[in-house]
C-alpha positions as CSV (number, residue, x, y, z in Angstrom):
1,X,13.6,110.5,122.4
2,X,15.9,113.2,121.0
3,X,18.0,113.0,124.1
4,X,18.2,109.2,123.8
5,X,19.4,109.4,120.3
6,X,22.1,111.9,121.1
7,X,23.4,109.6,123.9
8,X,23.2,106.6,121.7
9,X,25.2,108.3,119.0
10,X,28.0,109.4,121.3
11,X,28.2,105.9,122.9
12,X,28.5,104.3,119.6
13,X,31.4,106.6,118.7
14,X,33.1,105.8,122.0
15,X,32.6,102.1,121.4
16,X,34.0,102.3,117.9
17,X,37.0,104.3,119.1
18,X,37.8,101.7,121.9
19,X,37.3,98.9,119.5
20,X,40.0,100.3,117.2
21,X,42.6,101.6,119.8
22,X,42.7,99.0,122.6
23,X,43.6,96.0,120.3
24,X,46.3,98.1,118.7
25,X,47.8,99.0,122.1
26,X,47.6,95.4,123.3
27,X,49.3,94.2,120.2
28,X,52.0,96.8,120.5
29,X,52.7,95.9,124.1
30,X,52.8,92.3,123.2
31,X,55.4,92.9,120.5
32,X,57.4,95.2,122.8
33,X,57.5,92.5,125.6
34,X,58.2,89.6,123.3
35,X,61.2,91.0,121.5
36,X,63.4,91.8,124.6
37,X,62.4,88.5,126.2
38,X,63.7,86.6,123.3
39,X,67.0,88.7,123.2
40,X,67.7,88.2,127.0
41,X,66.7,84.6,127.3
42,X,69.1,83.0,124.9
43,X,72.9,83.5,124.8
44,X,74.1,83.5,121.2
45,X,77.8,84.5,121.9
46,X,80.2,84.8,124.9
47,X,82.9,87.4,124.7
48,X,85.8,87.6,127.2
49,X,87.5,90.9,127.8
50,X,90.4,92.2,130.0
51,X,92.4,88.9,129.9
52,X,96.1,89.0,129.1
53,X,97.6,85.7,130.1
54,X,94.6,83.5,130.6
55,X,93.1,82.2,127.4
56,X,89.4,83.0,126.6
57,X,88.6,79.3,126.4
58,X,90.0,78.8,129.9
59,X,87.6,81.6,131.2
60,X,84.7,80.0,129.3
61,X,85.4,76.6,130.8
62,X,84.5,77.9,134.3
63,X,81.2,79.4,133.2
64,X,78.0,77.6,134.3
65,X,76.2,78.5,131.1
66,X,77.1,78.2,127.4
67,X,76.0,79.4,124.0
68,X,72.4,78.5,123.2
69,X,71.3,78.3,126.8
70,X,69.0,80.8,128.6
71,X,70.7,83.7,130.3
72,X,70.0,82.8,134.0
73,X,70.9,85.1,137.0
74,X,71.5,82.1,139.2
75,X,74.0,80.6,136.7
76,X,75.7,83.9,136.3
77,X,76.3,84.1,140.1
78,X,77.6,80.5,140.1
79,X,79.9,81.5,137.2
80,X,81.3,84.5,139.2
81,X,82.0,82.2,142.2
82,X,83.8,79.7,140.0
83,X,86.0,82.3,138.4
84,X,86.9,83.9,141.7
85,X,87.7,80.5,143.2
86,X,90.4,79.9,140.6
87,X,92.6,82.6,142.2
88,X,93.5,83.9,138.8
89,X,91.4,87.1,138.9
90,X,91.2,90.1,141.2
91,X,87.8,91.1,139.8
92,X,85.2,89.6,137.5
93,X,81.9,90.9,136.1
94,X,79.3,89.5,133.7
95,X,76.7,91.5,131.7
96,X,74.7,91.2,128.5
97,X,74.9,93.2,125.3
98,X,72.0,92.1,123.2
99,X,72.4,88.3,122.7
100,X,76.1,88.4,123.7
101,X,77.3,87.7,127.3
102,X,80.3,89.8,128.1
103,X,82.7,88.4,130.7
104,X,85.1,91.1,131.9
105,X,88.1,89.9,134.1
106,X,90.9,91.7,135.9
107,X,93.8,89.2,136.3
108,X,95.8,88.9,139.4
109,X,99.4,89.8,138.8
110,X,102.2,87.3,138.6
111,X,104.9,87.4,141.3
112,X,108.3,88.3,139.9
113,X,110.3,88.0,143.2
114,X,109.6,87.3,146.9
115,X,111.8,89.1,149.4
116,X,112.1,89.4,153.2
117,X,113.3,92.5,155.1
118,X,114.1,92.9,158.7
119,X,114.8,89.2,159.5
120,X,118.0,88.5,161.4
121,X,117.0,85.7,163.8
122,X,115.5,83.5,161.1
123,X,117.5,83.1,157.9
124,X,115.9,83.9,154.5
125,X,116.2,80.4,153.2
126,X,114.1,79.1,156.1
127,X,111.4,81.7,155.4
128,X,111.5,81.1,151.7
129,X,111.0,77.4,152.2
130,X,108.0,78.1,154.5
131,X,105.9,80.4,152.3
132,X,103.7,79.0,149.5
133,X,103.9,81.9,147.2
134,X,106.9,81.6,144.9
135,X,108.2,83.5,141.8
136,X,106.0,82.9,138.7
137,X,103.0,82.1,140.9
138,X,99.8,84.1,140.9
139,X,99.4,86.7,143.6
140,X,96.2,86.7,145.7
141,X,95.5,88.4,149.0
142,X,94.3,85.2,150.6
143,X,97.5,83.4,149.8
144,X,99.6,86.3,151.1
145,X,97.7,86.3,154.4
146,X,98.2,82.6,154.7
147,X,101.9,83.0,154.2
148,X,102.0,85.8,156.7
149,X,100.6,83.4,159.3
150,X,103.2,80.8,158.3
151,X,106.0,83.3,158.9
152,X,104.5,84.2,162.3
153,X,104.3,80.5,163.2
154,X,108.1,80.2,162.4
155,X,108.8,83.1,164.8
156,X,106.5,81.7,167.5
157,X,108.5,78.4,167.4
158,X,111.5,80.6,168.0
159,X,109.7,82.1,171.0
160,X,109.1,85.5,169.3
161,X,105.4,86.1,170.0
162,X,105.8,89.8,169.4
163,X,106.8,89.4,165.8
164,X,104.8,91.2,163.1
165,X,104.8,90.8,159.3
166,X,103.5,93.4,156.8
167,X,103.3,92.3,153.2
168,X,103.9,94.9,150.5
169,X,103.8,94.8,146.7
170,X,105.9,96.7,144.1
171,X,104.0,96.9,140.8
172,X,106.0,96.2,137.7
173,X,105.1,96.3,134.0
174,X,103.3,93.5,132.2
175,X,101.1,92.8,135.3
176,X,104.0,91.6,137.5
177,X,104.7,92.5,141.1
178,X,107.5,92.0,143.6
179,X,106.3,90.8,147.0
180,X,108.1,92.0,150.1
181,X,107.4,90.8,153.6
182,X,108.5,93.5,156.1
183,X,109.3,91.8,159.4
184,X,109.6,93.2,162.9
185,X,111.0,90.3,164.8
186,X,110.4,91.7,168.3
187,X,112.1,90.2,171.4
188,X,112.5,86.5,172.2
189,X,110.0,85.1,174.7
190,X,111.7,82.2,176.4
191,X,110.6,79.6,179.0
192,X,111.7,81.1,182.3
193,X,110.4,78.1,184.4
194,X,109.0,74.6,184.2
195,X,107.0,73.4,187.2
196,X,105.1,70.2,188.0
197,X,102.1,69.7,190.3
198,X,101.1,66.3,191.6
199,X,104.4,64.5,191.0
200,X,105.5,62.4,194.0
201,X,107.4,59.5,192.5
202,X,109.8,61.8,190.5
203,X,111.3,65.2,191.3
204,X,110.8,68.2,189.1
205,X,114.5,68.0,188.0
206,X,114.0,64.4,186.9
207,X,110.9,65.2,184.9
208,X,112.6,68.2,183.3
209,X,115.2,65.8,181.9
210,X,112.4,63.8,180.3
211,X,110.6,66.5,178.4
212,X,112.0,68.2,175.3
213,X,111.4,71.8,176.5
214,X,114.2,73.3,178.6
215,X,114.3,76.3,180.9
216,X,116.2,79.5,179.8
217,X,119.9,79.4,180.6
218,X,123.2,80.9,179.8
219,X,123.7,79.1,176.5
220,X,120.3,79.5,174.9
221,X,121.9,80.9,171.7
222,X,123.2,77.4,171.0
223,X,119.8,75.6,171.3
224,X,116.2,76.2,170.5
225,X,114.5,74.2,173.2
226,X,114.2,77.0,175.7
227,X,111.6,78.9,173.5
228,X,108.0,78.3,174.1
229,X,106.4,76.1,171.4
230,X,102.8,74.8,171.7
231,X,103.6,71.8,169.5
232,X,106.6,70.9,171.7
233,X,104.5,71.2,174.8
234,X,102.0,68.7,173.4
235,X,105.0,66.4,172.7
236,X,106.1,66.9,176.3
237,X,102.8,65.7,177.6
238,X,103.1,62.5,175.8
239,X,106.7,62.1,176.9
240,X,105.7,62.4,180.5
241,X,102.8,60.0,180.1
242,X,105.1,57.4,178.4
243,X,107.7,57.8,181.1
244,X,105.2,57.1,183.9
245,X,103.7,54.1,182.1
246,X,107.2,52.7,181.7
247,X,107.8,53.0,185.4
248,X,104.7,51.3,186.8
249,X,102.1,54.0,186.9
250,X,99.4,52.6,184.7
251,X,96.7,55.1,185.7
252,X,98.8,58.2,185.1
253,X,97.1,61.2,183.5
254,X,98.7,64.5,182.5
255,X,95.7,66.5,183.5
256,X,96.8,69.9,182.1
257,X,99.7,71.6,180.5
258,X,99.5,75.4,180.6
259,X,101.8,78.2,179.5
260,X,101.5,81.5,181.2
261,X,103.2,84.7,180.1
262,X,104.6,86.8,182.9
263,X,103.4,90.4,183.6
264,X,106.3,91.9,181.8
265,X,105.8,89.7,178.7
266,X,109.4,88.6,178.9
267,X,109.0,84.9,179.5
268,X,106.6,81.9,179.8
269,X,106.1,79.7,182.8
270,X,105.0,76.2,181.9
271,X,103.0,74.2,184.4
272,X,102.2,70.5,184.1
273,X,99.5,69.0,186.3
274,X,100.0,65.2,186.8
275,X,97.8,62.6,188.4
276,X,100.2,59.8,189.0
277,X,97.9,57.1,190.4
278,X,99.2,54.0,192.1
279,X,102.4,52.0,191.4
280,X,101.5,48.6,189.9
281,X,103.2,45.3,189.5
282,X,102.5,42.7,186.9
283,X,100.2,40.0,188.0
284,X,99.7,36.7,186.2
285,X,100.6,36.7,182.5
286,X,98.9,34.2,180.2
287,X,98.2,33.6,176.5
288,X,94.7,32.9,175.1
289,X,94.9,31.3,171.7
290,X,91.9,30.7,169.3
291,X,94.0,29.7,166.3
292,X,93.9,25.9,165.7
293,X,97.4,24.5,165.1
294,X,99.2,27.3,166.9
295,X,101.3,26.2,169.9
296,X,101.0,28.9,172.6
297,X,103.8,27.3,174.7
298,X,106.2,28.2,171.9
299,X,105.3,31.8,172.4
300,X,106.1,32.3,176.1
301,X,109.7,33.1,175.4
302,X,108.6,36.1,173.4
303,X,106.9,37.7,176.4
304,X,108.8,40.5,178.1
305,X,106.3,41.0,180.9
306,X,106.9,38.9,184.0
307,X,104.8,38.3,187.1
308,X,106.0,40.4,190.0
309,X,107.9,42.9,187.9
310,X,107.1,46.6,187.9
311,X,104.4,47.4,185.4
312,X,105.9,48.7,182.1
313,X,103.8,49.9,179.2
314,X,106.6,49.7,176.7
315,X,107.2,46.0,177.7
316,X,103.6,45.3,176.8
317,X,104.0,46.8,173.4
318,X,107.2,44.9,172.8
319,X,105.6,41.7,173.8
320,X,102.7,42.2,171.5
321,X,105.0,43.0,168.6
322,X,107.2,39.9,169.3
323,X,104.2,37.6,169.7
324,X,102.8,38.9,166.4
325,X,106.0,38.2,164.6
326,X,106.3,34.8,166.3
327,X,102.8,33.7,165.2
328,X,103.6,34.9,161.6
329,X,106.7,32.7,161.7
330,X,104.6,29.7,162.7
331,X,102.5,30.2,159.6
332,X,99.8,32.5,160.8
333,X,100.5,35.8,158.9
334,X,97.0,37.3,159.7
335,X,97.2,36.6,163.4
336,X,96.2,39.4,165.7
337,X,97.6,39.8,169.2
338,X,95.7,42.0,171.7
339,X,96.7,42.6,175.3
340,X,93.9,42.5,177.9
341,X,94.7,44.1,181.2
342,X,93.0,43.0,184.4
343,X,93.9,45.5,187.2
344,X,93.5,44.7,190.8
345,X,93.6,48.1,192.6
346,X,93.6,46.5,196.1
347,X,96.6,44.4,195.4
348,X,98.1,47.0,193.0
349,X,98.7,44.4,190.3
350,X,97.7,44.2,186.7
351,X,97.3,40.7,185.2
352,X,97.7,40.4,181.5
353,X,96.2,38.0,178.9
354,X,97.6,38.1,175.4
355,X,94.7,37.2,173.1
356,X,95.7,35.6,169.8
357,X,93.0,35.3,167.2
358,X,92.5,35.7,163.4
359,X,92.6,39.1,161.9
360,X,91.2,40.3,158.5
361,X,92.9,38.8,155.4
362,X,94.3,41.9,153.8
363,X,97.6,42.2,151.9
364,X,99.9,45.2,151.4
365,X,99.9,46.1,147.7
366,X,102.4,49.0,147.9
367,X,104.3,51.2,150.3
368,X,104.8,54.7,149.1
369,X,107.4,56.9,150.8
370,X,106.8,60.7,150.4
371,X,108.7,63.7,151.7
372,X,112.2,62.1,152.2
373,X,114.2,64.6,150.2
374,X,117.4,63.6,152.0
375,X,116.9,60.3,153.7
376,X,117.1,57.3,151.4
377,X,114.2,55.0,150.9
378,X,115.9,51.9,152.3
379,X,116.6,53.7,155.6
380,X,112.9,54.2,156.0
381,X,111.7,50.9,154.7
382,X,113.9,48.8,157.0
383,X,112.0,50.2,160.0
384,X,109.0,48.2,158.7
385,X,109.0,44.6,159.7
386,X,106.8,43.9,156.7
387,X,107.1,44.6,152.9
388,X,104.9,44.7,149.8
389,X,102.9,41.5,149.4
390,X,102.9,40.7,153.2
391,X,99.9,40.4,155.3
392,X,98.6,43.8,156.6
393,X,98.9,44.1,160.3
394,X,97.9,47.4,161.9
395,X,100.1,46.8,165.0
396,X,103.2,46.4,162.9
397,X,102.4,49.5,161.0
398,X,102.0,51.4,164.3
399,X,105.3,50.1,165.6
400,X,107.0,51.1,162.3
401,X,105.7,54.7,162.8
402,X,107.1,54.8,166.3
403,X,110.5,53.5,165.2
404,X,110.6,56.1,162.4
405,X,109.8,58.8,165.0
406,X,112.5,57.5,167.3
407,X,115.2,57.9,164.6
408,X,115.1,61.6,165.1
409,X,115.4,62.3,161.4
410,X,111.8,63.6,160.9
411,X,109.6,66.4,162.4
412,X,106.5,64.3,161.7
413,X,105.6,60.9,160.5
414,X,102.2,60.0,159.2
415,X,101.2,56.6,157.7
416,X,97.9,56.5,155.8
417,X,96.0,53.5,154.5
418,X,93.9,53.7,151.3
419,X,92.2,51.0,149.2
420,X,94.3,49.1,146.7
421,X,93.5,47.6,143.3
422,X,91.3,44.8,144.9
423,X,89.1,44.6,148.0
424,X,91.8,42.6,149.9
425,X,94.6,45.0,149.0
426,X,95.7,48.2,150.7
427,X,98.3,50.9,149.8
428,X,100.3,52.6,152.6
429,X,101.4,56.2,152.1
430,X,104.2,57.2,154.4
431,X,104.3,61.0,154.6
432,X,107.4,62.5,156.2
433,X,108.7,65.9,157.1
434,X,112.5,65.9,157.5
435,X,114.4,68.0,160.0
436,X,118.1,68.9,160.6
437,X,120.2,66.1,161.9
438,X,123.5,67.9,162.2
439,X,124.7,69.2,165.6
440,X,127.5,71.4,166.8
441,X,127.9,71.0,170.6
442,X,130.2,72.5,173.1
443,X,131.2,71.5,176.6
444,X,132.9,73.4,179.4
445,X,133.7,72.9,183.0
446,X,136.1,72.8,185.8
447,X,137.4,70.1,188.2
448,X,139.9,70.1,191.0
449,X,141.7,67.2,189.3
450,X,142.3,68.7,185.8
451,X,141.4,72.3,186.2
452,X,139.5,73.9,183.2
453,X,138.1,71.2,180.9
454,X,136.2,71.5,177.7
455,X,135.2,69.8,174.5
456,X,133.7,70.6,171.1
457,X,132.1,68.1,168.8
458,X,130.4,68.1,165.4
459,X,128.0,65.2,164.7
460,X,125.7,64.1,161.9
461,X,123.0,61.5,162.8
462,X,121.9,60.9,159.2
463,X,125.1,60.9,157.2
464,X,124.3,61.4,153.5
465,X,120.8,60.2,154.1
466,X,122.0,56.7,155.0
467,X,120.9,56.8,158.7
468,X,124.5,56.6,159.8
469,X,126.2,58.5,162.7
470,X,129.4,60.4,162.4
471,X,131.1,62.5,165.1
472,X,134.3,64.4,165.3
473,X,135.2,65.4,168.9
474,X,138.0,67.5,170.4
475,X,138.4,67.5,174.2
476,X,141.1,68.7,176.6
477,X,142.2,70.2,179.8
478,X,145.4,71.4,181.4
479,X,146.6,67.7,181.7
480,X,144.8,66.0,178.8
481,X,144.1,66.4,175.1
482,X,142.3,64.0,172.8
483,X,140.6,63.9,169.4
484,X,138.5,61.1,168.1
485,X,136.4,60.3,165.1
486,X,133.4,57.9,165.5
487,X,131.3,56.3,162.8
488,X,128.3,54.0,163.5
489,X,126.0,52.1,161.1
490,X,123.0,51.3,163.4
491,X,121.5,48.7,161.0
492,X,124.5,46.8,159.7
493,X,123.6,44.5,156.8
494,X,120.0,45.6,157.5
495,X,120.0,43.6,160.6
496,X,119.6,44.6,164.3
497,X,123.3,45.1,164.5
498,X,125.3,48.2,165.3
499,X,128.7,48.4,163.6
500,X,131.2,51.1,163.5
501,X,134.8,52.3,164.1
502,X,136.6,54.8,166.3
503,X,139.9,56.6,165.5
504,X,141.5,58.4,168.4
505,X,144.6,60.3,169.6
506,X,145.1,61.0,173.3
507,X,147.9,62.9,175.2
508,X,147.8,62.5,179.0
509,X,150.1,64.4,181.3
510,X,150.7,62.3,184.5
511,X,154.0,64.0,185.4
512,X,152.7,65.3,188.7
513,X,151.2,61.9,189.8
514,X,153.3,59.3,188.1
515,X,156.3,61.1,186.5
516,X,155.5,60.5,182.8
517,X,153.4,61.6,179.9
518,X,151.8,59.2,177.5
519,X,150.5,59.4,174.0
520,X,148.0,56.9,172.6
521,X,147.0,56.6,168.9
522,X,144.8,53.9,167.4
523,X,141.5,52.7,166.3
524,X,138.7,50.3,167.1
525,X,136.3,48.3,165.0
526,X,133.1,47.3,166.9
527,X,129.9,45.4,166.6
528,X,127.0,45.6,169.0
529,X,123.6,43.8,169.2
530,X,120.9,43.3,171.8
531,X,120.6,39.9,173.5
532,X,117.3,40.9,175.1
533,X,115.2,44.0,175.7
534,X,117.6,45.3,178.4
535,X,120.8,43.3,177.7
536,X,123.3,44.6,175.2
537,X,126.5,43.0,173.9
538,X,129.4,44.7,172.1
539,X,132.6,43.3,170.8
540,X,135.4,45.0,169.0
541,X,139.0,44.9,167.9
542,X,141.5,47.6,168.9
543,X,145.0,48.4,167.5
544,X,146.7,51.0,169.7
545,X,150.2,52.6,169.6
546,X,151.4,53.9,173.0
547,X,154.4,56.1,173.6
548,X,155.9,57.2,177.0
549,X,157.8,60.4,177.6
550,X,159.6,61.4,180.8
551,X,161.2,64.6,181.9
552,X,164.1,65.1,184.4
553,X,165.2,61.6,185.4
554,X,166.6,63.0,188.7
555,X,163.1,63.7,189.9
556,X,161.4,60.5,188.6
557,X,161.1,57.1,190.1
558,X,163.6,54.6,188.9
559,X,160.7,52.3,187.8
560,X,159.5,55.0,185.4
561,X,163.0,55.6,184.1
562,X,163.6,51.9,183.6
563,X,160.2,51.4,182.0
564,X,161.0,54.1,179.5
565,X,164.3,52.5,178.7
566,X,162.8,49.1,178.1
567,X,159.5,50.0,176.5
568,X,159.4,53.6,175.3
569,X,156.7,52.6,172.9
570,X,154.4,49.6,172.3
571,X,151.8,48.3,169.9
572,X,148.8,46.6,171.4
573,X,146.5,44.4,169.3
574,X,143.5,43.4,171.4
575,X,139.9,42.1,171.2
576,X,137.3,43.1,173.7
577,X,133.7,42.2,174.7
578,X,131.3,43.9,177.0
579,X,127.8,43.0,178.4
580,X,125.5,45.8,179.7
581,X,122.2,45.2,181.5
582,X,120.2,48.3,182.3
583,X,117.0,48.4,184.4
584,X,117.1,51.9,185.7
585,X,113.9,53.9,185.8
586,X,115.5,57.2,184.6
587,X,118.4,57.7,182.1
588,X,120.0,60.6,184.0
589,X,118.7,60.8,187.5
590,X,117.5,57.3,188.4
591,X,115.7,56.6,191.7
592,X,115.2,52.8,191.3
593,X,116.5,49.9,189.3
594,X,120.0,48.7,188.6
595,X,122.8,48.8,186.1
596,X,125.4,46.0,185.5
597,X,128.3,45.9,183.1
598,X,131.1,43.4,182.5
599,X,134.0,44.0,180.1
600,X,137.0,41.9,179.1
601,X,140.0,42.7,176.9
602,X,142.6,40.2,175.6
603,X,145.8,41.7,174.0
604,X,148.3,39.6,172.1
605,X,146.8,39.0,168.7
606,X,149.9,40.4,167.2
607,X,151.7,43.5,168.5
608,X,154.2,43.4,171.3
609,X,151.8,43.6,174.4
610,X,150.2,40.6,176.0
611,X,147.6,40.9,178.7
612,X,144.1,39.9,179.8
613,X,141.9,42.4,181.6
614,X,138.5,42.3,183.1
615,X,136.4,45.2,184.5
616,X,133.0,45.0,186.2
617,X,130.6,47.6,187.6
618,X,127.2,47.5,189.3
619,X,124.9,50.3,190.4
620,X,121.8,49.9,192.5
621,X,119.1,52.5,193.2
622,X,116.5,52.2,195.9
623,X,113.8,54.8,196.9
624,X,113.8,55.1,200.7
625,X,111.0,57.6,200.5
626,X,109.4,59.8,198.0
627,X,112.4,62.1,197.8
628,X,115.2,60.2,199.4
629,X,117.2,57.6,197.3
630,X,119.8,55.1,198.3
631,X,122.6,54.5,195.8
632,X,125.0,51.6,195.9
633,X,127.9,51.1,193.6
634,X,130.6,48.4,193.3
635,X,133.4,48.4,190.7
636,X,136.5,46.4,190.2
637,X,139.1,45.3,187.7
638,X,142.2,43.1,187.2
639,X,144.9,43.0,184.5
640,X,147.4,40.2,184.1
641,X,150.2,39.7,181.7
642,X,150.6,36.4,179.9
643,X,153.3,34.6,177.9
644,X,156.0,35.9,180.2
645,X,155.1,39.6,179.6
646,X,154.9,42.1,182.4
647,X,152.1,44.7,182.5
648,X,153.4,48.1,181.4
649,X,153.0,51.2,183.5
650,X,150.8,52.8,180.9
651,X,148.3,49.8,181.1
652,X,148.1,49.7,184.9
653,X,145.2,51.1,187.1
654,X,145.6,54.5,188.8
655,X,143.0,55.4,191.3
656,X,142.1,58.4,193.5
657,X,139.3,60.7,194.3
658,X,137.2,59.6,191.3
659,X,137.0,56.2,193.0
660,X,137.3,56.9,196.7
661,X,136.6,60.5,197.6
662,X,138.9,62.0,200.1
663,X,142.0,61.0,198.1
664,X,143.9,63.0,195.5
665,X,144.2,62.0,191.9
666,X,146.2,58.7,191.9
667,X,146.2,59.2,195.6
668,X,146.3,55.6,196.8
669,X,147.8,52.4,195.6
670,X,151.5,51.3,195.0
671,X,153.9,54.2,195.3
672,X,157.7,54.8,195.2
673,X,158.4,56.7,198.4
674,X,162.1,57.0,197.5
675,X,161.4,59.2,194.5
676,X,161.5,63.0,195.0
677,X,157.8,63.3,194.1
678,X,156.7,59.9,195.6
679,X,155.4,58.8,192.2
680,X,152.4,56.6,191.9
681,X,153.3,53.3,190.1
682,X,149.8,51.9,189.5
683,X,148.4,48.4,190.3
684,X,147.0,45.4,188.6
685,X,144.0,44.9,190.9
686,X,141.5,47.3,192.4
687,X,138.0,47.4,193.9
688,X,135.7,50.0,195.3
689,X,132.3,50.4,196.8
690,X,130.0,53.3,197.5
691,X,127.0,53.8,199.7
692,X,125.2,57.1,199.2
693,X,121.9,58.6,200.3
694,X,120.6,61.5,198.2
695,X,118.0,63.9,199.5
696,X,116.6,67.4,198.8
697,X,118.2,70.2,200.8
698,X,116.0,71.5,203.5
699,X,114.7,75.1,203.4
700,X,115.8,75.3,199.7
701,X,113.1,75.7,197.0
702,X,113.1,72.5,194.9
703,X,113.0,74.4,191.6
704,X,116.6,75.6,192.2
705,X,117.7,72.1,191.4
706,X,119.9,71.8,194.6
707,X,120.2,68.5,196.5
708,X,122.5,66.9,199.0
709,X,124.0,63.6,199.8
710,X,126.0,61.8,202.5
711,X,128.3,58.9,201.5
712,X,130.8,56.4,202.5
713,X,133.4,55.0,200.1
714,X,135.8,52.1,200.5
715,X,138.2,50.2,198.2
716,X,141.8,49.4,197.5
717,X,144.4,49.2,194.7
718,X,147.4,47.0,194.9
719,X,150.0,44.7,193.2
720,X,152.5,46.7,191.3
721,X,154.0,45.2,188.1
722,X,157.0,42.9,188.1
723,X,159.4,45.6,187.2
724,X,158.6,47.7,190.3
725,X,158.9,44.6,192.5
726,X,162.3,43.7,190.9
727,X,163.7,47.2,191.5
728,X,162.5,47.0,195.2
729,X,164.8,44.0,195.8
730,X,168.0,44.5,197.8
731,X,169.3,47.2,200.1
732,X,169.7,49.8,197.3
733,X,166.2,49.1,195.9
734,X,163.4,51.6,195.7
735,X,161.1,52.1,198.7
736,X,158.0,50.4,197.2
737,X,154.9,50.7,199.3
738,X,152.3,48.2,198.1
739,X,149.5,46.5,200.1
740,X,145.9,45.6,199.7
741,X,144.7,47.4,202.9
742,X,141.3,49.0,202.7
743,X,141.0,52.7,202.2
744,X,137.8,54.3,203.3
745,X,136.2,57.8,203.6
746,X,133.0,59.5,204.6
747,X,131.6,62.8,203.5
748,X,128.8,64.9,202.2
749,X,128.0,66.4,198.8
750,X,126.1,69.3,197.4
751,X,124.7,68.8,193.9
752,X,123.2,71.3,191.6
753,X,121.4,70.7,188.3
754,X,122.4,74.1,187.0
755,X,121.4,75.7,183.7
756,X,124.8,74.8,182.3
757,X,124.8,71.2,183.5
758,X,125.4,69.2,186.7
759,X,127.7,70.6,189.3
760,X,128.9,68.6,192.3
761,X,131.0,69.5,195.4
762,X,132.3,66.7,197.6
763,X,133.6,67.2,201.1
764,X,135.3,64.0,202.2
765,X,137.5,62.8,205.1
766,X,139.7,59.7,204.7
767,X,139.1,57.5,207.8
768,X,141.2,54.5,206.7
769,X,144.4,55.1,204.8
770,X,148.1,54.4,204.6
771,X,150.7,56.9,205.5
772,X,152.0,57.2,202.0
773,X,148.5,58.0,200.5
774,X,147.8,61.5,199.3
775,X,144.5,63.1,200.5
776,X,142.1,65.7,199.2
777,X,139.4,67.1,201.4
778,X,137.4,69.1,198.8
779,X,136.6,67.9,195.3
780,X,134.7,70.0,192.7
781,X,133.5,69.1,189.3
782,X,131.3,70.8,186.7
783,X,130.8,70.0,183.0
784,X,128.0,70.4,180.5
785,X,127.0,69.7,177.0
786,X,124.6,71.9,175.1
């Protein structure tokens, strides 16, 4: 019992002690936990520190929490991200001091100046326009690295893939810096060779003329197309595809386009792999109409694709555009025209059906033009066949984009469509990037007829942003000098008319051939317009002053002396018209198709010269095989005085090796054999024909650009003017040799598509001639423009 009591008394003391201490500890802990939780959980104040330029309220506006809200770690992280995303700050931190949230920022410096060092191949203005960081903008590392990449892209377009750029900053007071891009340009990496695989219809040389990239040559410093540019190579793929589609190869595919750097890293070799497919002809061409009230028969005249003609993708596009416009003119502005092609691989034909149906009823609310800093709005808007308020037609918009690209004024053209103010309204945004349209070009060469020849020209294709063409050209040789100024307005009165004028001054030394020199000064006003897709007409008025000069009369034909006495100078006022029809498959090296031209001149609308003149030319190209082409040519002309006027020596035809190879300059035609130099007197009528077969040279690599030809030329020039015939009368008259006998020659040629332009050597032997004709066995000519 005693023991029990002792234990009971001790237990009671322990229980009493626990009963007093434990609640106190629990209460103390509760108070300790409750007070900090209340202080950290609610933000009573937000203080911004470290800012100099940025206002505190601007900083607070990016925070994801505000005064009176709980202090939340997730919202703090979101606030940090939002502040960094502004690009205004190099560092940001957020912490709490009691009930105050402290936002500490380190501002990014402001750029005082942007400079470039080490650049010589690319001018500073070009680089300054390319970078996005400008003076007074905020410096950030990300934006600097983006600008470094932009600078490298500029150098890569120049072919300098070894270029490096290192950005450096110079710290100034008041949180400002100077930004310097230190550039090591490296060496230029040019295109050493362009090769094609799978091409059978066209040679490598022909396809090189189609693409925009060129191989490295002697005059690369005057052009930038011999540098490797991935963007230009993508353009070249499309140019090749469009060229094949235009010439009948509907299944063509440019399978691959690769650029390989040689082992030394000195140049690129570009290889295009082409799957040509078969050559197609157009089959039947029909119109399927689902619009009541529309007469499809009235639309057939707007179709430019004809059964039996070689397939041409561009003709299909032109037909669709013309049919769309024609249906709109008949009162169907929302009509949609879609071509449906039905190929027949066995017959190698593609039949076409133009489906005309109703499109969505959407109107154009507004057309916004952006990016044309130089080109005026009306130059751009006139390429659209529609305007604000017209029915929206995607086809016409696409055609407008292609026409804008074809102008050559812009690096890129993008037309975007966005919703307008109503469901049936759209707004078109035309975004443009302009490019340089000025050009300085040089030409140089040599010919056996004139010796060293050359020219220099300065041209502007977008004069003062008006889309007009202006060129000043100076050309000359040992026997010729001329200067001319040309101006062209391609869309006269905003119509499909080309109008312009030419001013010229020419000095020609024909002393060796005809005994005189002539000077011509004048001008022409012209107007041209298309009659169809391939037929072009041009008419113009010319006022020309001509002066004749002779040297020692003892060594000159009496006809020349007498002409100089009667008509030392003359003023011709004439009107002329020409028709040109071009169906060739290649602009420079055609292998099929034909070219026809007829030109007439009528002088006598004032002035003191009266004559009528007509000239005609036809060229025909036929592919004998894949690489052998037959070329036929026929030319002719006749000039006749009227109203009792004789044709003056300076207006007559003089023909030689440029017309029939194997003859010297002015080597055949009427001639005064009694004069010391046997002067050529010119004729009023001439004709000439050529039959030529062109082929690649055997055992010569095709990529050298060498080819050969064999030819036969024939023609004649006769009928001297009345003055020469008069002076040939009587026993003391001149020994005038003048007849219409045929001159002919045969020969062979070597042609080279050299890096500086085409070079041709002709070896010809006259097999039909007159004894008074002057021959020339070898004829050489070379000229280029770059």
